[in-house]
C-alpha positions as CSV (number, residue, x, y, z in Angstrom):
1,M,91.3,23.8,165.8
2,G,94.4,24.6,167.8
3,K,96.5,27.7,167.2
4,A,99.5,25.7,166.3
5,I,97.6,23.8,163.6
6,K,96.2,27.1,162.3
7,R,99.7,28.6,162.1
8,M,101.0,25.5,160.2
9,L,98.1,25.7,157.7
10,I,98.6,29.4,157.2
11,G,102.3,28.9,156.7
12,A,101.7,26.0,154.2
13,A,99.3,28.2,152.2
14,A,101.8,31.0,152.1
15,L,104.5,28.8,150.8
16,F,102.1,27.3,148.2
17,I,101.2,30.7,146.9
18,L,104.9,31.8,146.9
19,G,105.7,28.6,144.9
20,I,103.0,29.5,142.3
21,I,104.3,33.0,142.0
22,L,107.9,31.9,141.5
23,C,106.9,29.3,139.0
24,S,104.9,31.8,137.1
25,I,107.9,34.2,137.0
26,S,110.1,31.4,135.8
27,V,107.7,30.5,133.0
28,V,107.3,34.1,131.8
29,A,111.1,34.4,131.8
30,G,111.4,31.5,129.4
31,V,113.0,29.1,131.9
32,N,113.7,25.5,131.3
33,T,113.9,22.6,133.8
34,S,115.6,20.2,131.4
35,N,118.8,22.1,132.4
36,V,118.2,21.7,136.1
37,T,119.1,18.9,138.5
38,M,116.7,18.5,141.4
39,F,117.9,16.7,144.5
40,G,120.7,15.2,142.4
41,K,118.3,13.5,140.0
42,D,118.1,14.6,136.3
43,I,114.6,15.5,135.3
44,A,115.2,14.9,131.6
45,T,117.0,12.2,129.6
46,Y,119.7,13.8,127.4
47,M,121.5,12.7,124.3
48,N,124.1,14.1,121.9
49,F,123.7,14.1,118.1
50,D,126.1,14.7,115.2
51,Q,125.2,14.0,111.6
52,T,126.5,15.3,108.2
53,Y,124.1,15.1,105.2
54,T,125.3,14.4,101.7
55,Q,122.0,14.4,99.9
56,E,120.5,17.5,98.2
57,I,119.0,19.9,100.7
58,T,117.0,22.8,99.4
59,A,115.3,24.2,102.5
60,L,115.6,24.5,106.2
61,D,112.8,24.3,108.8
62,V,113.6,24.6,112.5
63,D,111.1,24.4,115.4
64,F,113.0,25.2,118.6
65,D,111.8,25.5,122.2
66,Y,114.6,26.1,124.7
67,G,118.3,26.4,125.1
68,M,120.7,27.8,122.4
69,L,120.4,27.5,118.6
70,Y,123.2,28.4,116.2
71,V,122.9,28.5,112.4
72,K,126.3,29.2,110.7
73,E,128.5,28.4,107.8
74,G,130.3,25.1,107.5
75,E,131.8,22.7,105.1
76,A,128.6,20.7,104.6
77,F,125.0,20.4,105.8
78,R,125.5,19.2,109.3
79,V,123.5,19.1,112.6
80,E,125.3,18.9,115.9
81,A,123.3,18.8,119.1
82,K,124.3,18.6,122.8
83,N,122.1,17.7,125.7
84,V,118.9,17.5,123.7
85,P,115.8,15.7,125.2
86,E,115.9,12.2,123.7
87,E,112.2,11.8,123.1
88,K,111.6,15.4,121.9
89,F,114.4,15.9,119.4
90,K,114.0,15.0,115.8
91,V,116.1,15.6,112.6
92,E,115.1,14.5,109.1
93,V,115.4,15.3,105.5
94,D,112.0,15.0,103.8
95,K,111.3,13.9,100.2
96,N,111.3,17.5,99.1
97,G,114.8,18.1,100.4
98,T,113.8,20.1,103.5
99,L,116.1,19.7,106.5
100,K,113.8,19.6,109.5
101,V,115.1,20.1,113.0
102,S,112.6,19.9,115.9
103,E,113.2,20.3,119.6
104,K,109.8,20.4,121.3
105,R,109.0,19.8,125.0
106,N,106.3,19.8,127.6
107,K,106.5,23.5,128.6
108,W,105.1,23.1,132.1
109,F,107.9,20.8,133.2
110,N,110.7,22.6,131.3
111,I,111.8,25.5,133.6
112,E,115.3,26.7,133.6
113,L,116.0,28.4,137.0
114,D,119.3,30.1,136.3
115,G,120.1,32.5,139.1
116,F,117.5,31.2,141.5
117,P,119.1,30.8,145.0
118,F,117.4,27.6,146.0
119,F,119.7,25.1,147.6
120,F,117.9,22.1,146.0
121,F,118.5,23.3,142.4
122,D,121.8,22.6,140.7
123,N,121.9,24.8,137.5
124,N,124.5,22.9,135.6
125,K,125.2,24.9,132.4
126,D,127.1,22.0,130.9
127,K,123.7,20.3,130.5
128,R,122.2,23.2,128.6
129,T,120.6,22.3,125.2
130,T,122.7,23.5,122.3
131,I,121.9,22.9,118.6
132,T,124.2,24.0,115.8
133,I,123.2,23.8,112.2
134,Y,125.9,24.2,109.6
135,L,125.1,25.4,106.0
136,P,127.7,25.2,103.2
137,K,129.1,28.5,102.2
138,N,127.4,30.2,99.2
139,T,124.3,28.1,99.6
140,T,121.0,29.7,98.7
141,L,118.0,27.8,100.0
142,K,114.5,27.9,98.5
143,S,113.1,28.6,101.9
144,C,114.3,29.1,105.5
145,N,111.8,29.0,108.4
146,I,113.0,29.3,112.0
147,D,110.5,29.3,114.9
148,V,111.9,30.0,118.4
149,S,109.7,29.6,121.4
150,A,111.6,30.7,124.5
151,G,115.2,29.9,123.7
152,K,117.9,32.0,122.0
153,A,119.1,31.8,118.4
154,S,122.2,33.1,116.8
155,L,121.9,33.1,113.0
156,E,124.7,34.0,110.6
157,N,125.1,34.1,106.8
158,I,121.7,32.6,105.8
159,S,120.6,33.1,102.2
160,A,117.2,32.0,100.9
161,E,114.6,32.9,98.4
162,T,111.9,33.1,101.0
163,G,111.9,32.8,104.8
164,T,110.1,33.3,108.1
165,L,111.7,34.1,111.4
166,E,109.4,33.8,114.4
167,V,109.9,34.3,118.1
168,S,107.2,33.6,120.8
169,A,109.0,34.7,123.9
170,G,112.7,34.2,123.2
171,Q,115.4,35.9,121.2
172,I,116.8,35.9,117.7
173,V,120.0,37.7,116.8
174,G,120.9,37.5,113.1
175,N,123.8,38.8,111.0
176,N,123.9,38.9,107.2
177,I,120.4,37.3,106.6
178,K,119.3,37.5,102.9
179,L,115.7,36.7,102.0
180,Q,115.6,37.6,98.4
181,K,112.0,37.2,97.2
182,S,109.8,37.5,100.3
183,S,110.3,37.5,104.1
184,K,108.2,37.5,107.3
185,L,109.3,38.5,110.8
186,E,106.9,37.6,113.6
187,L,107.4,38.5,117.3
188,G,105.0,37.6,120.1
189,A,107.3,38.8,122.8
190,G,111.0,38.8,123.4
191,S,113.3,40.3,120.9
192,M,114.7,40.0,117.4
193,E,117.7,41.9,116.0
194,L,118.9,41.6,112.4
195,S,122.0,43.4,111.2
196,K,123.3,43.6,107.6
197,A,120.0,42.1,106.5
198,I,118.7,42.1,102.9
199,L,115.0,41.7,102.9
200,N,112.5,41.9,100.0
201,D,108.7,42.2,100.4
202,C,109.1,41.9,104.2
203,D,106.0,41.5,106.4
204,M,106.7,42.4,110.1
205,D,104.1,41.5,112.6
206,I,104.9,42.4,116.2
207,S,102.5,41.8,119.2
208,A,105.0,42.9,121.9
209,G,108.8,43.0,122.4
210,E,111.4,44.6,120.3
211,L,112.3,44.2,116.6
212,I,115.4,45.9,115.2
213,V,116.3,45.6,111.5
214,D,119.3,47.2,110.0
215,G,120.1,46.6,106.3
216,T,118.6,46.9,102.9
217,L,114.8,46.7,102.5
218,T,113.3,46.5,99.1
219,G,109.9,45.9,97.6
220,K,106.9,46.4,99.9
221,T,107.7,46.4,103.6
222,E,104.6,46.1,105.8
223,A,105.1,46.6,109.6
224,T,102.3,46.1,112.1
225,C,103.0,46.9,115.7
226,G,100.4,46.0,118.4
227,A,102.7,46.9,121.2
228,G,106.4,47.0,121.8
229,S,108.7,48.6,119.2
230,I,110.0,48.3,115.7
231,K,113.2,50.1,114.6
232,I,114.1,49.9,110.9
233,T,117.3,51.3,109.5
234,T,117.7,51.0,105.7
235,D,120.6,51.7,103.4
236,L,118.3,53.3,100.8
237,E,117.2,57.0,100.8
238,E,113.8,58.4,101.9
239,K,113.0,59.2,98.2
240,D,113.4,55.6,97.3
241,Y,110.2,54.7,99.2
242,N,106.5,55.5,99.1
243,Y,104.9,55.8,102.6
244,K,101.6,54.9,104.0
245,C,101.4,55.4,107.8
246,D,98.6,54.9,110.3
247,A,99.3,55.5,114.0
248,S,96.4,54.9,116.4
249,A,97.5,55.1,120.0
250,G,101.1,54.5,119.0
251,S,103.9,56.5,117.5
252,I,105.4,56.4,114.0
253,K,108.6,58.4,113.2
254,V,110.2,58.6,109.8
255,N,113.7,60.1,110.1
256,G,112.7,61.7,113.4
257,N,109.5,63.2,112.1
258,H,106.2,62.2,113.8
259,V,103.7,60.8,111.3
260,K,100.1,60.1,112.3
261,H,97.9,59.3,109.3
262,E,99.7,60.1,106.1
263,S,100.6,58.8,102.7
264,N,103.5,60.0,100.6
265,N,103.9,58.9,97.0
266,N,107.5,59.4,95.7
267,N,106.8,57.2,92.6
268,A,109.4,54.8,94.0
269,T,109.7,51.1,93.4
270,N,109.8,50.4,97.2
271,S,107.3,51.2,99.9
272,F,106.6,51.2,103.6
273,D,103.1,50.4,104.9
274,L,103.3,51.2,108.7
275,D,100.4,50.4,111.1
276,C,101.0,51.1,114.8
277,S,98.2,50.5,117.3
278,A,100.4,51.0,120.3
279,G,104.1,51.2,121.0
280,E,106.3,52.7,118.3
281,I,107.7,52.3,114.9
282,K,110.8,54.2,113.8
283,V,112.2,54.3,110.3
284,T,115.6,55.7,109.5
285,T,116.8,56.0,105.9
286,K,120.2,56.8,104.5
């Protein structure tokens, strides 16, 4: 084999490996090709959607992959979507009165390469998927379940009896979230930050990433941290909680004090059950 051919094969192999590395970085970063134009040709077929619902709606169930999700107050139940993939976007109200919004895609081909300096990618932010769900003011749902894969979600003024907020590798930022009977926060990676939250009987399960909760926590709060960090700030006082803490290789702090394996019974109606295998859990009371 000639030297020239060898050089060409080595160069091709190097470029192939570089391509795999860059694609892997893109996938880990939660990128999305449906917002990318390659060689001037759209990879996905887009559509817009705008529907107001007049029937009785008692619950919300959202399964969201990529782009930007908003849940906010409005005059009526309404779903507005821009640049959503035509075949992968669904909205329905089922027979139980649950408003279901789903935006699911083939993850291998959905890579958003914002900031990558390749001449053949045209990152047109006007094509970014955006879904906005409006809830009437003073509405209290029976349940509210929101699952975000690798997108970003901004949640405001949600009130429900029960609810689950879940992030795989994206981000949720919530303000004034009230889950009055029971609540569950799940984080695989990425981040979740809730401010002015009111959570009762809250189950926090974190594999990695960062969870920040600031508000009022009542009932039994269970926090399990495999890695990453959980930061809890509550409006109640330390005496208002019973504590059970178990830190293996991680760190647990209550009001700045390190706690390893300890239980503290204040004869309170609320409690913290904290389990940290790695990473850290910090609890700050009033």
